[in-house]
N, C-alpha and C positions, 0 to 999 in steps of 0.2 A: 881547566875547569873553574867554575866560580868558587870563590874561597869559602862561601857558606853553604854550598850545595854540591855534594859529590855526584849527584845525579845529572848535573848540567855540564854539557861540553860547549864551550864558546868557540866560534869559528873566527880565526884571526886573519885569514887571507881573502877577506871579502872587501866590499867597498867601504872606504873610510866614512864615518858618520852614520853608518848603519849597523845596528846590533843584530847578529845572527848566532843562534845557538840550537842545540838539539839535546834531548834527554836520553839517558840509557836506563837500564833496569836497576842499577846499583842504587842503594838507599831506599827511601820511601817507607810507607806504612802498610802497603798491601801484603796479603798473605795467600797461601795456597797457590793455585795456578797463576795468580796475578802477582806473585811474590816480587816485591820491589817498588819501583816508582811508577805505578800504573796511573795514567791520567785519563783513561777512557771511562765514562760514566755508563756506556751502553753495552758493556761486555759481561756483566754479571757480578762484578765486584761490589763490595759494600759502598753505598753512596757516600757516607760520611768519611770513609777512608780515602776515597778518591778526592773528595773536597779538601781533605787535609793535605794531600799531596799537591793539589793545585795551589793551595795557600803557600806552601813552601816555595813553589816555583815563582809565584808572584812577588814574594818577599825577596827572592834572589835577584830578580831582574828589575825590581823597583818600578813596575808598571802594571796597570790592569790589563788583563788578557781577553781578547775576543776569541771565542770558540765556535766551531761549526758542528752541525749535525750532517755528517757526510754520507752520501748515498750513491756514490760513483756516477753522479750526474755531470753535466757540463755547465752547471749554473754558478755564476760568479756575481757577487754583490758588493756594493760599496757600504762601508761601515764607519762608525766613529765612536766617540767617548760614551754615547748613550747605550750602545751595545755592551761596552765594557762595564758600565755602571750596573746593568742588568746582571751580568756575570758576577760582579763583585757582591751584589746583593744576595745572590745565591750562596756565595761562600760565607756571608755573614748570617745566613739563616733568615733573612727578611724577605726573600723571594723564593718561589717554588723552584725545585731543581729541574732544569731543562738541558737539552743537549746542545743548544746554541742556535746560530743562524742556520736556516735550511739552505745549505749551499755546499759546494766542494771547492769554492775559491772565494777569498775575501780580499778587498782592496781598501786602503785608507790613505788619506793625506793628513791624518791627525797624529801629531807627535806625542800625544799623551797616552797612546795605547800601543800594545803589542798584539800581533796576529799570531794564531797558532793553528797548525794543521796536525792532526793525529794520524799515526800510521803504525803498522806492524807488518811490513813487507812492501806496501805501495810506496811510491816515490813522493817525498815532500819537496815541492818546488817553492823557493822563496825568491822574490824579485824586488829590485829597487831601482828607481830612476837615478841617473848619475847626478842630478841636481838635488837629490834627496827630498823631493816633494811628494813622492808616492811610493808605497810598498804593497806587496801582495804575498799571500800565502795560499798555495794551491795543492789540493790532494789529487795526485796523478796515479790512479790505477790504470790498467790498459784500456778499460772501457771509457774512462774519462778522456784519456789521451786520444783515442780513436774518434770520440765525438766532438773534439775541438775545444777542450777546456783551456788549453794554453792560449790559443788565439783569443778566446773570450776574456781571459784575464788581461792579456797585453792590450786588447782594445779598450777595456775599461780604464786601465792605467793611463792610456794615451789621452783620456779626457782630462787628466790632471797634470800631465807633463808630456812634452814631445822629446825630452832629453833621451839619450841612450839608456837602455835598460841593462842592468847586470842581473844575472841569475845564479842561484845556488841550488844544486841538486843534492839533497841530503841522503842519509842512509836508506837503503831499500834492498829488496831481494836482488842479489847480483846476477849478472849475465851468465854465470856459470851454475846458477842454482834455480833459475826460473824456467821450468819446463812448461810448454804450452802445446796445444794442438795445432794442426795446419790451418784450421779455420781462423785462428788469430792472425797469422801471417796473411791469409787471403783478405781479411777485412782491412788491415792496415795498408795493403798494397793498392787498395782502391783510392786512397787519398794521400798516401805518403809515397812519393816517387822513389825514395831510396830506402824503403822499409826493409828490403831483403838484407841490407847491411846489418840490421839489428837482430837477425835470426840465424842460428846455426843448426843445421839438420843433425838429428841423432839417428842411430841405427833402428830405434823402435818406432819410427814414423812421426816422432814428436820433434819439437824444436826448443832450443834454448833461446830465450828472449832477453834482450837488454832494454829495460825500461829507461835507464839514463840516455841511451843512444836515441830511442824513439822520441824522448822529451827534447833532447838536443836538436833533433831534426825539426820538430814542431816549432821550437824557439827560432831556428834559423829561418824558417818560412815566415816568421813574424818580424824578422830583422833584428833579432836578439842574438848577438855573437859573443858577448862577454859572459862566459859561463865557467863556474867553478864546480868541480865534481868532488863529492866526499869520498867516493870509492869504498864505502863501507857496505858490507853484505850482511843484512839483518838475519838471513837464514843460517849463517855459519856461526857456531859457537853460542854462548849464552849471554853476550853483552847486550843484545837487543831482544825485544819481543818479536816473535815471528808467527803469524797466523798460519802459515803453511807448515811450519815445524810443529806447532802445538795449537790446534784449533781453538781451544779455550785458553786465552792469554790476555795480557794487558796491552796498552797502547803507549807509544812514545809521542812526544810533541816536538815539532820543529818550530822555532820562534823567530820573529823578525820585528824590529822596531826602528824608528828614526831616533837617533840619540840627540 
């Protein structure tokens, strides 16, 4: 963990020259159902409290952070320091509070910023090119995965670099916790040739679904084979916020930057 922030867990087994980390509930200023280090402005928590938590995070990683307003779309956009300046102005009180870029994936080749993706069960996907020229942060719920957000993110990254891409799949609801209906399997089977491998049938007619495996399949289709899995289940225990466990709850952030 970062020495000055108990809420931040740094990932050591990723690509050298790329900073990757994720937050947990521990620490922070939020109270009530958001108790801890809530970083989501859209969940009902006090705005100023969330902004204080974000300030703590920025000071810990020593970079301005670009945030997204995530809507389970497949939209991925390129961003840079100008987006981070807007977010920093919000923290300083010089700009109105907004949720960030309207997208579920952001890509940058700017070394001066960090990218963040907010989750509370969905899968945070962080990617970097081997030559360290471009990075991405992607929000992967099952709807985004189904509609091709991984392909869209990789395609945009390829505009900045043709080097091999490394991926980190962060904490999300685990394959033993995420129960879905048969319609989810049917939808994935239309475009994911090996989708059935990510679903386990249950006696109640439902399926257990592995978001990490589905994401891995999408990455493989895009030629991305260097993948690190966190293997953390956000639904189990109290280490993480979990929307499925508690509908009113906070959000964690997964962070990536070029060092």
